[in-house]
Backbone as XML, in Angstrom:
<?xml version="1.0"?>
<chain id="A" units="angstrom">
  <residue number="1" name="MET">
    <atom name="N" x="-13.020" y="28.406" z="-15.772"/>
    <atom name="CA" x="-12.022" y="27.655" z="-15.679"/>
    <atom name="C" x="-10.950" y="28.634" z="-15.819"/>
  </residue>
  <residue number="2" name="ASP">
    <atom name="N" x="-10.183" y="28.691" z="-14.460"/>
    <atom name="CA" x="-8.999" y="29.678" z="-14.420"/>
    <atom name="C" x="-7.822" y="29.011" z="-13.456"/>
  </residue>
  <residue number="3" name="ILE">
    <atom name="N" x="-7.376" y="28.881" z="-14.886"/>
    <atom name="CA" x="-5.846" y="27.568" z="-14.537"/>
    <atom name="C" x="-4.654" y="28.428" z="-14.725"/>
  </residue>
  <residue number="4" name="LYS">
    <atom name="N" x="-3.635" y="27.823" z="-13.671"/>
    <atom name="CA" x="-2.657" y="28.815" z="-14.023"/>
    <atom name="C" x="-1.658" y="28.150" z="-13.336"/>
  </residue>
  <residue number="5" name="VAL">
    <atom name="N" x="0.096" y="28.641" z="-13.460"/>
    <atom name="CA" x="0.982" y="27.662" z="-13.173"/>
    <atom name="C" x="1.160" y="27.917" z="-11.538"/>
  </residue>
  <residue number="6" name="LEU">
    <atom name="N" x="1.663" y="26.592" z="-11.326"/>
    <atom name="CA" x="1.533" y="26.765" z="-9.562"/>
    <atom name="C" x="3.027" y="27.174" z="-9.189"/>
  </residue>
  <residue number="7" name="LYS">
    <atom name="N" x="2.981" y="28.434" z="-8.501"/>
    <atom name="CA" x="4.097" y="28.944" z="-8.149"/>
    <atom name="C" x="4.392" y="28.844" z="-6.784"/>
  </residue>
  <residue number="8" name="THR">
    <atom name="N" x="3.396" y="28.851" z="-5.950"/>
    <atom name="CA" x="3.395" y="29.150" z="-4.420"/>
    <atom name="C" x="2.576" y="27.864" z="-3.869"/>
  </residue>
  <residue number="9" name="GLU">
    <atom name="N" x="3.103" y="27.953" z="-2.212"/>
    <atom name="CA" x="2.249" y="26.499" z="-1.693"/>
    <atom name="C" x="0.558" y="27.059" z="-1.724"/>
  </residue>
  <residue number="10" name="GLU">
    <atom name="N" x="0.352" y="28.611" z="-1.910"/>
    <atom name="CA" x="-1.050" y="28.646" z="-1.689"/>
    <atom name="C" x="-1.497" y="28.567" z="-3.158"/>
  </residue>
  <residue number="11" name="ASP">
    <atom name="N" x="-0.896" y="28.665" z="-4.125"/>
    <atom name="CA" x="-1.371" y="28.270" z="-5.356"/>
    <atom name="C" x="-1.775" y="26.692" z="-5.528"/>
  </residue>
  <residue number="12" name="TYR">
    <atom name="N" x="-1.035" y="25.798" z="-4.710"/>
    <atom name="CA" x="-1.146" y="24.307" z="-4.565"/>
    <atom name="C" x="-1.895" y="23.931" z="-3.941"/>
  </residue>
  <residue number="13" name="ASN">
    <atom name="N" x="-2.296" y="24.697" z="-2.660"/>
    <atom name="CA" x="-3.547" y="24.318" z="-2.023"/>
    <atom name="C" x="-4.809" y="24.607" z="-2.536"/>
  </residue>
  <residue number="14" name="GLN">
    <atom name="N" x="-4.851" y="25.678" z="-3.191"/>
    <atom name="CA" x="-6.172" y="26.021" z="-3.778"/>
    <atom name="C" x="-6.288" y="25.115" z="-5.270"/>
  </residue>
  <residue number="15" name="ALA">
    <atom name="N" x="-5.140" y="24.927" z="-5.941"/>
    <atom name="CA" x="-5.518" y="23.433" z="-6.860"/>
    <atom name="C" x="-5.853" y="22.260" z="-6.127"/>
  </residue>
  <residue number="16" name="LEU">
    <atom name="N" x="-5.624" y="21.699" z="-4.982"/>
    <atom name="CA" x="-5.880" y="20.767" z="-4.711"/>
    <atom name="C" x="-7.438" y="20.662" z="-4.120"/>
  </residue>
  <residue number="17" name="LYS">
    <atom name="N" x="-7.776" y="21.912" z="-3.515"/>
    <atom name="CA" x="-9.158" y="22.006" z="-3.221"/>
    <atom name="C" x="-10.047" y="22.060" z="-4.112"/>
  </residue>
  <residue number="18" name="ARG">
    <atom name="N" x="-9.785" y="22.804" z="-5.425"/>
    <atom name="CA" x="-10.619" y="22.740" z="-6.663"/>
    <atom name="C" x="-10.478" y="21.353" z="-7.197"/>
  </residue>
  <residue number="19" name="LEU">
    <atom name="N" x="-9.545" y="20.685" z="-6.901"/>
    <atom name="CA" x="-9.487" y="19.666" z="-7.410"/>
    <atom name="C" x="-10.315" y="18.324" z="-6.559"/>
  </residue>
  <residue number="20" name="GLU">
    <atom name="N" x="-10.414" y="18.437" z="-5.634"/>
    <atom name="CA" x="-11.211" y="17.593" z="-4.672"/>
    <atom name="C" x="-12.485" y="18.120" z="-5.393"/>
  </residue>
  <residue number="21" name="VAL">
    <atom name="N" x="-13.151" y="19.135" z="-5.360"/>
    <atom name="CA" x="-14.556" y="19.454" z="-6.016"/>
    <atom name="C" x="-14.506" y="18.655" z="-7.109"/>
  </residue>
  <residue number="22" name="ILE">
    <atom name="N" x="-14.062" y="18.754" z="-8.041"/>
    <atom name="CA" x="-14.273" y="18.614" z="-9.497"/>
    <atom name="C" x="-13.840" y="17.264" z="-10.060"/>
  </residue>
  <residue number="23" name="PHE">
    <atom name="N" x="-13.421" y="16.379" z="-8.992"/>
    <atom name="CA" x="-12.703" y="15.148" z="-9.143"/>
    <atom name="C" x="-13.351" y="14.142" z="-9.876"/>
  </residue>
  <residue number="24" name="HIS">
    <atom name="N" x="-14.627" y="14.033" z="-9.585"/>
    <atom name="CA" x="-15.605" y="12.793" z="-10.232"/>
    <atom name="C" x="-16.136" y="13.509" z="-11.581"/>
  </residue>
  <residue number="25" name="ALA">
    <atom name="N" x="-15.652" y="14.400" z="-11.902"/>
    <atom name="CA" x="-16.106" y="15.161" z="-13.210"/>
    <atom name="C" x="-16.422" y="14.310" z="-14.383"/>
  </residue>
  <residue number="26" name="HIS">
    <atom name="N" x="-17.461" y="14.179" z="-15.359"/>
    <atom name="CA" x="-17.331" y="13.371" z="-16.277"/>
    <atom name="C" x="-15.964" y="13.829" z="-17.586"/>
  </residue>
  <residue number="27" name="VAL">
    <atom name="N" x="-15.738" y="13.057" z="-18.211"/>
    <atom name="CA" x="-14.558" y="13.096" z="-18.907"/>
    <atom name="C" x="-14.515" y="14.354" z="-20.024"/>
  </residue>
  <residue number="28" name="ASP">
    <atom name="N" x="-15.581" y="14.063" z="-20.717"/>
    <atom name="CA" x="-15.471" y="14.931" z="-21.714"/>
    <atom name="C" x="-16.434" y="16.479" z="-21.589"/>
  </residue>
  <residue number="29" name="SER">
    <atom name="N" x="-16.486" y="16.750" z="-20.363"/>
    <atom name="CA" x="-16.841" y="17.872" z="-19.718"/>
    <atom name="C" x="-15.929" y="19.313" z="-19.383"/>
  </residue>
  <residue number="30" name="ASN">
    <atom name="N" x="-16.356" y="20.340" z="-19.154"/>
    <atom name="CA" x="-15.162" y="21.490" z="-19.025"/>
    <atom name="C" x="-14.704" y="21.158" z="-17.652"/>
  </residue>
  <residue number="31" name="GLU">
    <atom name="N" x="-15.300" y="20.830" z="-16.612"/>
    <atom name="CA" x="-14.944" y="20.459" z="-15.267"/>
    <atom name="C" x="-14.178" y="19.126" z="-15.579"/>
  </residue>
  <residue number="32" name="GLY">
    <atom name="N" x="-14.072" y="18.391" z="-16.357"/>
    <atom name="CA" x="-13.428" y="16.824" z="-16.590"/>
    <atom name="C" x="-11.976" y="17.579" z="-17.014"/>
  </residue>
  <residue number="33" name="ASP">
    <atom name="N" x="-12.221" y="18.414" z="-18.000"/>
    <atom name="CA" x="-10.893" y="19.067" z="-18.611"/>
    <atom name="C" x="-9.914" y="19.696" z="-17.773"/>
  </residue>
  <residue number="34" name="GLU">
    <atom name="N" x="-10.810" y="20.638" z="-16.885"/>
    <atom name="CA" x="-10.016" y="21.266" z="-15.731"/>
    <atom name="C" x="-9.236" y="20.525" z="-14.712"/>
  </residue>
  <residue number="35" name="ALA">
    <atom name="N" x="-10.126" y="19.178" z="-14.311"/>
    <atom name="CA" x="-9.877" y="18.224" z="-13.188"/>
    <atom name="C" x="-8.305" y="17.552" z="-14.078"/>
  </residue>
  <residue number="36" name="GLU">
    <atom name="N" x="-8.429" y="16.995" z="-15.094"/>
    <atom name="CA" x="-7.062" y="16.754" z="-15.893"/>
    <atom name="C" x="-5.767" y="18.050" z="-15.941"/>
  </residue>
  <residue number="37" name="LEU">
    <atom name="N" x="-6.275" y="19.028" z="-16.289"/>
    <atom name="CA" x="-4.907" y="19.975" z="-15.906"/>
    <atom name="C" x="-4.928" y="20.597" z="-14.907"/>
  </residue>
  <residue number="38" name="LEU">
    <atom name="N" x="-5.592" y="20.108" z="-13.656"/>
    <atom name="CA" x="-4.991" y="20.468" z="-12.643"/>
    <atom name="C" x="-4.082" y="19.508" z="-12.039"/>
  </residue>
  <residue number="39" name="SER">
    <atom name="N" x="-4.628" y="18.154" z="-12.233"/>
    <atom name="CA" x="-3.650" y="16.805" z="-12.174"/>
    <atom name="C" x="-2.354" y="16.898" z="-12.540"/>
  </residue>
  <residue number="40" name="VAL">
    <atom name="N" x="-2.108" y="17.400" z="-13.883"/>
    <atom name="CA" x="-0.792" y="17.626" z="-14.170"/>
    <atom name="C" x="0.037" y="19.049" z="-13.843"/>
  </residue>
  <residue number="41" name="LEU">
    <atom name="N" x="-0.461" y="19.692" z="-13.345"/>
    <atom name="CA" x="0.121" y="20.686" z="-12.529"/>
    <atom name="C" x="0.194" y="20.661" z="-11.183"/>
  </residue>
  <residue number="42" name="ILE">
    <atom name="N" x="-0.632" y="19.842" z="-10.803"/>
    <atom name="CA" x="-0.358" y="19.281" z="-9.227"/>
    <atom name="C" x="0.644" y="18.300" z="-9.044"/>
  </residue>
  <residue number="43" name="GLU">
    <atom name="N" x="0.893" y="17.584" z="-10.187"/>
    <atom name="CA" x="1.994" y="16.411" z="-10.284"/>
    <atom name="C" x="3.556" y="17.300" z="-10.442"/>
  </residue>
  <residue number="44" name="LYS">
    <atom name="N" x="3.297" y="18.174" z="-11.165"/>
    <atom name="CA" x="4.580" y="18.938" z="-11.791"/>
    <atom name="C" x="4.868" y="19.687" z="-10.277"/>
  </residue>
  <residue number="45" name="TYR">
    <atom name="N" x="4.517" y="20.584" z="-9.684"/>
    <atom name="CA" x="4.194" y="21.088" z="-8.402"/>
    <atom name="C" x="4.852" y="19.954" z="-7.601"/>
  </residue>
  <residue number="46" name="GLU">
    <atom name="N" x="4.406" y="19.079" z="-7.251"/>
    <atom name="CA" x="4.645" y="18.032" z="-6.230"/>
    <atom name="C" x="5.929" y="17.170" z="-6.294"/>
  </residue>
  <residue number="47" name="ASP">
    <atom name="N" x="6.351" y="16.919" z="-7.847"/>
    <atom name="CA" x="7.485" y="16.642" z="-8.034"/>
    <atom name="C" x="8.843" y="17.566" z="-7.851"/>
  </residue>
  <residue number="48" name="GLU">
    <atom name="N" x="8.324" y="18.594" z="-8.051"/>
    <atom name="CA" x="9.528" y="19.794" z="-7.655"/>
    <atom name="C" x="9.878" y="20.254" z="-6.182"/>
  </residue>
  <residue number="49" name="HIS">
    <atom name="N" x="8.638" y="20.154" z="-5.519"/>
    <atom name="CA" x="8.850" y="20.526" z="-4.207"/>
    <atom name="C" x="8.547" y="19.243" z="-3.099"/>
  </residue>
  <residue number="50" name="TYR">
    <atom name="N" x="7.974" y="18.107" z="-3.424"/>
    <atom name="CA" x="8.095" y="17.157" z="-2.381"/>
    <atom name="C" x="8.365" y="15.913" z="-3.175"/>
  </residue>
  <residue number="51" name="PRO">
    <atom name="N" x="9.977" y="16.238" z="-3.855"/>
    <atom name="CA" x="10.324" y="14.689" z="-4.717"/>
    <atom name="C" x="10.323" y="13.571" z="-3.337"/>
  </residue>
  <residue number="52" name="ILE">
    <atom name="N" x="10.009" y="12.287" z="-4.133"/>
    <atom name="CA" x="10.089" y="11.250" z="-3.372"/>
    <atom name="C" x="11.356" y="10.335" z="-3.530"/>
  </residue>
  <residue number="53" name="GLU">
    <atom name="N" x="12.354" y="10.002" z="-2.811"/>
    <atom name="CA" x="13.528" y="9.556" z="-2.961"/>
    <atom name="C" x="13.422" y="7.698" z="-3.022"/>
  </residue>
  <residue number="54" name="ALA">
    <atom name="N" x="14.058" y="7.386" z="-3.982"/>
    <atom name="CA" x="14.125" y="5.602" z="-4.348"/>
    <atom name="C" x="14.175" y="5.194" z="-2.527"/>
  </residue>
  <residue number="55" name="PRO">
    <atom name="N" x="13.681" y="4.102" z="-2.578"/>
    <atom name="CA" x="13.949" y="3.477" z="-1.468"/>
    <atom name="C" x="15.284" y="2.893" z="-1.212"/>
  </residue>
  <residue number="56" name="ASP">
    <atom name="N" x="15.872" y="2.477" z="-0.130"/>
    <atom name="CA" x="17.068" y="1.836" z="0.095"/>
    <atom name="C" x="16.851" y="0.467" z="-0.563"/>
  </residue>
  <residue number="57" name="PRO">
    <atom name="N" x="17.872" y="-0.323" z="-1.316"/>
    <atom name="CA" x="17.825" y="-1.314" z="-2.044"/>
    <atom name="C" x="17.692" y="-2.602" z="-0.909"/>
  </residue>
  <residue number="58" name="ILE">
    <atom name="N" x="18.061" y="-2.309" z="0.176"/>
    <atom name="CA" x="17.902" y="-3.510" z="1.255"/>
    <atom name="C" x="16.544" y="-3.743" z="1.462"/>
  </residue>
  <residue number="59" name="GLU">
    <atom name="N" x="15.651" y="-2.356" z="2.042"/>
    <atom name="CA" x="14.467" y="-2.433" z="2.297"/>
    <atom name="C" x="13.768" y="-2.614" z="1.271"/>
  </residue>
  <residue number="60" name="ALA">
    <atom name="N" x="14.183" y="-2.040" z="0.104"/>
    <atom name="CA" x="13.031" y="-2.779" z="-1.105"/>
    <atom name="C" x="12.748" y="-4.370" z="-1.284"/>
  </residue>
  <residue number="61" name="ILE">
    <atom name="N" x="14.024" y="-5.081" z="-0.882"/>
    <atom name="CA" x="14.066" y="-6.523" z="-0.989"/>
    <atom name="C" x="13.277" y="-7.047" z="0.008"/>
  </residue>
  <residue number="62" name="LYS">
    <atom name="N" x="13.255" y="-6.225" z="1.600"/>
    <atom name="CA" x="12.561" y="-6.981" z="2.710"/>
    <atom name="C" x="11.377" y="-6.689" z="2.151"/>
  </residue>
  <residue number="63" name="PHE">
    <atom name="N" x="10.811" y="-5.253" z="1.615"/>
    <atom name="CA" x="9.640" y="-4.848" z="1.830"/>
    <atom name="C" x="8.658" y="-6.227" z="0.633"/>
  </residue>
  <residue number="64" name="ARG">
    <atom name="N" x="9.744" y="-6.105" z="-0.424"/>
    <atom name="CA" x="9.008" y="-7.378" z="-1.235"/>
    <atom name="C" x="8.892" y="-9.039" z="-0.736"/>
  </residue>
  <residue number="65" name="MET">
    <atom name="N" x="9.682" y="-9.194" z="-0.044"/>
    <atom name="CA" x="9.909" y="-10.616" z="0.573"/>
    <atom name="C" x="8.538" y="-10.740" z="1.468"/>
  </residue>
  <residue number="66" name="GLU">
    <atom name="N" x="8.400" y="-9.410" z="2.267"/>
    <atom name="CA" x="6.985" y="-9.401" z="3.210"/>
    <atom name="C" x="5.597" y="-9.410" z="2.324"/>
  </residue>
  <residue number="67" name="GLN">
    <atom name="N" x="5.688" y="-8.840" z="1.422"/>
    <atom name="CA" x="4.572" y="-8.705" z="0.285"/>
    <atom name="C" x="4.162" y="-10.439" z="0.001"/>
  </residue>
  <residue number="68" name="ILE">
    <atom name="N" x="5.177" y="-10.831" z="-0.333"/>
    <atom name="CA" x="4.783" y="-12.034" z="-1.055"/>
    <atom name="C" x="5.456" y="-13.292" z="-0.121"/>
  </residue>
  <residue number="69" name="GLY">
    <atom name="N" x="5.372" y="-12.821" z="1.051"/>
    <atom name="CA" x="5.531" y="-14.108" z="2.197"/>
    <atom name="C" x="6.954" y="-15.015" z="1.767"/>
  </residue>
  <residue number="70" name="MET">
    <atom name="N" x="8.185" y="-14.486" z="1.558"/>
    <atom name="CA" x="9.253" y="-15.291" z="1.083"/>
    <atom name="C" x="10.327" y="-15.206" z="2.329"/>
  </residue>
  <residue number="71" name="THR">
    <atom name="N" x="11.053" y="-16.396" z="2.396"/>
    <atom name="CA" x="11.829" y="-16.385" z="3.417"/>
    <atom name="C" x="13.061" y="-16.060" z="2.986"/>
  </residue>
  <residue number="72" name="LYS">
    <atom name="N" x="14.213" y="-16.203" z="4.152"/>
    <atom name="CA" x="15.325" y="-15.898" z="3.475"/>
    <atom name="C" x="16.056" y="-17.052" z="2.998"/>
  </residue>
  <residue number="73" name="ASN">
    <atom name="N" x="16.013" y="-18.080" z="3.353"/>
    <atom name="CA" x="15.754" y="-19.477" z="2.344"/>
    <atom name="C" x="15.569" y="-19.510" z="1.330"/>
  </residue>
  <residue number="74" name="GLU">
    <atom name="N" x="14.409" y="-18.755" z="0.599"/>
    <atom name="CA" x="13.628" y="-18.838" z="-0.476"/>
    <atom name="C" x="14.599" y="-17.750" z="-1.331"/>
  </residue>
  <residue number="75" name="LEU">
    <atom name="N" x="15.080" y="-16.786" z="-0.841"/>
    <atom name="CA" x="15.696" y="-15.527" z="-1.091"/>
    <atom name="C" x="17.093" y="-16.086" z="-1.514"/>
  </residue>
  <residue number="76" name="ALA">
    <atom name="N" x="17.828" y="-16.587" z="-0.632"/>
    <atom name="CA" x="18.908" y="-17.133" z="-1.153"/>
    <atom name="C" x="18.672" y="-17.845" z="-2.645"/>
  </residue>
  <residue number="77" name="GLN">
    <atom name="N" x="18.074" y="-18.698" z="-2.531"/>
    <atom name="CA" x="17.813" y="-19.271" z="-4.276"/>
    <atom name="C" x="17.729" y="-18.698" z="-5.217"/>
  </residue>
  <residue number="78" name="VAL">
    <atom name="N" x="17.289" y="-17.218" z="-5.197"/>
    <atom name="CA" x="17.632" y="-16.090" z="-6.043"/>
    <atom name="C" x="18.720" y="-15.372" z="-6.180"/>
  </residue>
  <residue number="79" name="ILE">
    <atom name="N" x="19.691" y="-15.324" z="-5.341"/>
    <atom name="CA" x="20.695" y="-14.447" z="-5.253"/>
    <atom name="C" x="22.063" y="-15.431" z="-4.813"/>
  </residue>
  <residue number="80" name="GLY">
    <atom name="N" x="22.038" y="-16.544" z="-4.591"/>
    <atom name="CA" x="22.950" y="-17.234" z="-4.650"/>
    <atom name="C" x="23.050" y="-17.992" z="-3.271"/>
  </residue>
  <residue number="81" name="TYR">
    <atom name="N" x="23.875" y="-17.853" z="-2.566"/>
    <atom name="CA" x="24.048" y="-18.556" z="-0.928"/>
    <atom name="C" x="23.267" y="-17.897" z="-0.145"/>
  </residue>
  <residue number="82" name="LYS">
    <atom name="N" x="22.952" y="-18.691" z="0.988"/>
    <atom name="CA" x="22.408" y="-18.483" z="2.083"/>
    <atom name="C" x="23.342" y="-17.296" z="2.742"/>
  </residue>
  <residue number="83" name="SER">
    <atom name="N" x="24.533" y="-17.613" z="3.090"/>
    <atom name="CA" x="25.697" y="-16.622" z="3.618"/>
    <atom name="C" x="25.392" y="-15.227" z="3.094"/>
  </residue>
  <residue number="84" name="ARG">
    <atom name="N" x="25.029" y="-15.392" z="1.539"/>
    <atom name="CA" x="25.206" y="-13.925" z="0.813"/>
    <atom name="C" x="23.877" y="-12.952" z="1.380"/>
  </residue>
  <residue number="85" name="VAL">
    <atom name="N" x="22.875" y="-13.696" z="1.336"/>
    <atom name="CA" x="21.559" y="-13.005" z="2.092"/>
    <atom name="C" x="21.920" y="-12.111" z="3.700"/>
  </residue>
  <residue number="86" name="SER">
    <atom name="N" x="22.641" y="-12.964" z="4.406"/>
    <atom name="CA" x="22.981" y="-12.341" z="5.728"/>
    <atom name="C" x="23.758" y="-11.108" z="5.570"/>
  </residue>
  <residue number="87" name="GLU">
    <atom name="N" x="24.918" y="-11.332" z="4.523"/>
    <atom name="CA" x="26.064" y="-10.537" z="4.299"/>
    <atom name="C" x="25.310" y="-9.077" z="3.693"/>
  </residue>
  <residue number="88" name="ILE">
    <atom name="N" x="24.259" y="-9.581" z="2.684"/>
    <atom name="CA" x="23.461" y="-8.057" z="1.974"/>
    <atom name="C" x="22.632" y="-7.220" z="3.232"/>
  </residue>
  <residue number="89" name="PHE">
    <atom name="N" x="21.936" y="-8.279" z="3.828"/>
    <atom name="CA" x="21.069" y="-7.648" z="4.781"/>
    <atom name="C" x="22.002" y="-6.972" z="5.877"/>
  </residue>
  <residue number="90" name="SER">
    <atom name="N" x="23.312" y="-7.577" z="6.046"/>
    <atom name="CA" x="24.111" y="-6.373" z="7.149"/>
    <atom name="C" x="24.980" y="-5.570" z="6.721"/>
  </residue>
  <residue number="91" name="ARG">
    <atom name="N" x="24.637" y="-5.624" z="5.402"/>
    <atom name="CA" x="25.339" y="-4.565" z="4.710"/>
    <atom name="C" x="26.836" y="-4.495" z="4.805"/>
  </residue>
  <residue number="92" name="LYS">
    <atom name="N" x="27.243" y="-5.830" z="4.668"/>
    <atom name="CA" x="28.565" y="-6.150" z="4.389"/>
    <atom name="C" x="28.934" y="-6.214" z="3.198"/>
  </residue>
  <residue number="93" name="ARG">
    <atom name="N" x="28.323" y="-6.815" z="2.509"/>
    <atom name="CA" x="28.136" y="-7.072" z="0.658"/>
    <atom name="C" x="27.108" y="-6.365" z="-0.275"/>
  </residue>
  <residue number="94" name="LYS">
    <atom name="N" x="27.860" y="-5.770" z="-0.856"/>
    <atom name="CA" x="26.768" y="-5.090" z="-2.066"/>
    <atom name="C" x="26.214" y="-5.740" z="-2.924"/>
  </residue>
  <residue number="95" name="LEU">
    <atom name="N" x="25.225" y="-5.735" z="-3.313"/>
    <atom name="CA" x="24.452" y="-6.439" z="-4.375"/>
    <atom name="C" x="25.139" y="-6.559" z="-6.088"/>
  </residue>
  <residue number="96" name="THR">
    <atom name="N" x="25.666" y="-7.775" z="-6.221"/>
    <atom name="CA" x="25.924" y="-7.759" z="-7.800"/>
    <atom name="C" x="25.385" y="-7.443" z="-8.575"/>
  </residue>
  <residue number="97" name="LEU">
    <atom name="N" x="25.560" y="-7.303" z="-10.015"/>
    <atom name="CA" x="24.906" y="-6.981" z="-11.404"/>
    <atom name="C" x="23.899" y="-8.138" z="-11.434"/>
  </residue>
  <residue number="98" name="LYS">
    <atom name="N" x="24.658" y="-9.244" z="-11.121"/>
    <atom name="CA" x="23.835" y="-10.686" z="-11.443"/>
    <atom name="C" x="22.299" y="-10.784" z="-10.606"/>
  </residue>
  <residue number="99" name="MET">
    <atom name="N" x="22.929" y="-10.436" z="-9.502"/>
    <atom name="CA" x="22.080" y="-10.636" z="-8.332"/>
    <atom name="C" x="20.759" y="-9.482" z="-8.502"/>
  </residue>
  <residue number="100" name="ILE">
    <atom name="N" x="20.810" y="-8.464" z="-8.896"/>
    <atom name="CA" x="20.070" y="-7.327" z="-9.303"/>
    <atom name="C" x="19.402" y="-7.881" z="-10.281"/>
  </residue>
  <residue number="101" name="ARG">
    <atom name="N" x="19.836" y="-8.366" z="-11.294"/>
    <atom name="CA" x="19.303" y="-8.964" z="-12.643"/>
    <atom name="C" x="18.123" y="-10.151" z="-11.920"/>
  </residue>
  <residue number="102" name="ASN">
    <atom name="N" x="18.468" y="-10.830" z="-10.949"/>
    <atom name="CA" x="17.694" y="-12.022" z="-10.782"/>
    <atom name="C" x="16.538" y="-11.165" z="-9.670"/>
  </residue>
  <residue number="103" name="LEU">
    <atom name="N" x="16.709" y="-10.526" z="-8.686"/>
    <atom name="CA" x="16.027" y="-9.416" z="-8.119"/>
    <atom name="C" x="14.711" y="-9.091" z="-8.864"/>
  </residue>
  <residue number="104" name="HIS">
    <atom name="N" x="15.141" y="-8.498" z="-9.781"/>
    <atom name="CA" x="14.171" y="-7.862" z="-10.800"/>
    <atom name="C" x="13.320" y="-9.098" z="-11.346"/>
  </residue>
  <residue number="105" name="ASP">
    <atom name="N" x="13.879" y="-9.710" z="-11.983"/>
    <atom name="CA" x="13.455" y="-10.881" z="-12.981"/>
    <atom name="C" x="12.383" y="-11.759" z="-12.080"/>
  </residue>
  <residue number="106" name="LYS">
    <atom name="N" x="12.781" y="-12.535" z="-11.041"/>
    <atom name="CA" x="12.057" y="-13.058" z="-10.189"/>
    <atom name="C" x="10.896" y="-12.332" z="-9.087"/>
  </residue>
  <residue number="107" name="LEU">
    <atom name="N" x="11.509" y="-11.308" z="-8.707"/>
    <atom name="CA" x="10.621" y="-10.876" z="-7.595"/>
    <atom name="C" x="10.095" y="-9.625" z="-8.394"/>
  </residue>
  <residue number="108" name="LYS">
    <atom name="N" x="10.328" y="-8.999" z="-9.490"/>
    <atom name="CA" x="9.664" y="-7.962" z="-9.960"/>
    <atom name="C" x="10.189" y="-6.655" z="-9.106"/>
  </residue>
  <residue number="109" name="ILE">
    <atom name="N" x="11.269" y="-6.481" z="-8.690"/>
    <atom name="CA" x="11.625" y="-5.266" z="-8.042"/>
    <atom name="C" x="12.396" y="-4.535" z="-9.030"/>
  </residue>
  <residue number="110" name="PRO">
    <atom name="N" x="11.684" y="-3.004" z="-8.916"/>
    <atom name="CA" x="12.408" y="-2.143" z="-10.112"/>
    <atom name="C" x="13.643" y="-2.029" z="-9.869"/>
  </residue>
  <residue number="111" name="TYR">
    <atom name="N" x="14.395" y="-1.917" z="-11.153"/>
    <atom name="CA" x="16.122" y="-2.045" z="-11.184"/>
    <atom name="C" x="16.294" y="-0.627" z="-10.467"/>
  </residue>
  <residue number="112" name="GLU">
    <atom name="N" x="15.540" y="0.442" z="-10.459"/>
    <atom name="CA" x="15.882" y="1.729" z="-9.914"/>
    <atom name="C" x="15.725" y="1.492" z="-8.321"/>
  </residue>
  <residue number="113" name="SER">
    <atom name="N" x="15.025" y="0.914" z="-7.781"/>
    <atom name="CA" x="14.954" y="0.823" z="-6.401"/>
    <atom name="C" x="16.315" y="0.030" z="-5.963"/>
  </residue>
  <residue number="114" name="LEU">
    <atom name="N" x="16.720" y="-1.006" z="-6.453"/>
    <atom name="CA" x="17.847" y="-2.036" z="-6.403"/>
    <atom name="C" x="19.267" y="-1.200" z="-6.434"/>
  </residue>
  <residue number="115" name="ILE">
    <atom name="N" x="19.054" y="-0.088" z="-7.435"/>
    <atom name="CA" x="20.425" y="0.477" z="-7.657"/>
    <atom name="C" x="20.485" y="1.741" z="-6.989"/>
  </residue>
  <residue number="116" name="ALA">
    <atom name="N" x="19.634" y="2.295" z="-6.324"/>
    <atom name="CA" x="19.343" y="3.806" z="-5.561"/>
    <atom name="C" x="20.362" y="3.544" z="-4.476"/>
  </residue>
  <residue number="117" name="ASN">
    <atom name="N" x="21.457" y="4.608" z="-4.203"/>
    <atom name="CA" x="22.134" y="4.712" z="-3.107"/>
    <atom name="C" x="23.345" y="3.628" z="-3.047"/>
  </residue>
  <residue number="118" name="TYR">
    <atom name="N" x="23.351" y="3.518" z="-4.347"/>
    <atom name="CA" x="24.848" y="2.354" z="-4.509"/>
    <atom name="C" x="25.980" y="2.942" z="-5.236"/>
  </residue>
</chain>
């Protein structure tokens, strides 16, 4: 087991290749320990070099609505008035704190997604 900090793209690619080989190793084995360490190092490298930005709040709402088959009329019951839905989707009105709380509580949309880029 020759594990080192991933500093370059080449180090990263080698770690990915090695992890692919030992991915299904038994947990309490040397290869299992190596796979766990490589996973941590790979995740750290990806967080630093390939950050994933939070989605746009409106797109997060639309995505969740699609997932659960919700209509705009049903969304209006969550955030208030039907006209508010149109205003929010056309970006003429921002989400209020109350709307954000309701969307989080009733649709289980993470707060981080609802307040991103606001």
